[in-house]
DOVO-51140 format. One record per residue (C-alpha): z negated, y, x. Coordinates in steps of 0.5 Angstrom, whole numbers. Each point is the difference from the previous one (the first is absolute). Layout:
N
> c3|c2|c1
> Z|Y|X
...
This chain:
108
> c3|c2|c1
> -58|-56|33
> 6|5|3
> 7|-3|-1
> 6|2|4
> 5|4|-4
> 6|-4|-3
> 6|2|3
> 4|4|-5
> 7|-4|2
> -4|-7|-3
> 0|3|-7
> 5|6|-1
> 6|-4|-2
> -5|-4|-5
> -2|7|-3
> 7|2|-1
> 2|-6|-3
> -5|1|-5
> 1|7|-2
> 8|-1|0
> -2|-6|-5
> -4|5|-4
> 4|6|0
> 7|-1|1
> 4|2|-6
> 6|-3|-3
> 5|4|4
> -4|-2|6
> -3|6|2
> -8|0|2
> -3|4|-5
> -6|0|-5
> 3|3|-6
> -6|1|-4
> -3|4|6
> 6|4|1
> 0|1|-8
> -7|2|-1
> -3|3|7
> 2|6|3
> 3|0|7
> -5|5|3
> -6|-4|-4
> -5|-5|4
> -5|-4|-2
> -6|-4|4
> -1|-7|-1
> -6|-4|2
> 0|-7|3
> -7|-3|-4
> -3|-7|1
> -1|-4|-6
> -5|-5|3
> -4|0|7
> 5|-1|5
> 2|0|7
> 6|5|1
> 6|-2|2
> 8|2|0
> -1|8|-2
> 5|1|5
> 5|-4|-4
> -2|3|-7
> 1|7|3
> 7|-2|2
> 2|0|-7
> -1|7|0
> 2|2|7
> 7|-4|0
> 3|4|-6
> -4|7|1
> -1|0|8
> -4|7|-1
> -5|-4|-5
> -7|1|3
> -5|-5|1
> -8|0|1
> -4|-7|2
> -7|0|-1
> -1|-7|1
> 5|-4|5
> 2|-7|1
> -6|-4|1
> -5|4|-3
> -5|-2|-6
> 2|3|-7
> -5|0|-6
> 3|0|-7
> 3|7|-3
> 0|3|7
> 6|3|3
> 3|-2|6
> 5|5|1
> 4|5|-4
> 8|2|0
> 3|7|-2
> 7|0|-2
> 5|1|-6
> 1|-7|-1
> -7|-3|-1
> 1|-3|-7
> 6|-4|2
> -2|-2|6
> -7|-3|-2
> 4|-6|-3
> 3|-2|6
> -6|1|5
> -5|-4|-4
């Protein structure tokens, strides 16, 4: 079953607020102190969105927004989009960005 895509305006503010809550430091600056201290600025990592159980995919655009919002140049690849069935341990998509580690908490 093919579902229509979500309108990004319906979720971008929610994602931004979740990221702000996770990443705003004491001075009010939006940054991931751990990533900035340990990950070189030019480094990129690949993250996979893998299913823990058989399911019907939903919300991958929202999960990807967690990477896109703070890093617009982050690359996303979708293998199984919303409405597709997915088996346990199969990847629905991938992201390639500097901030894979910190955004994984918010995108779950």
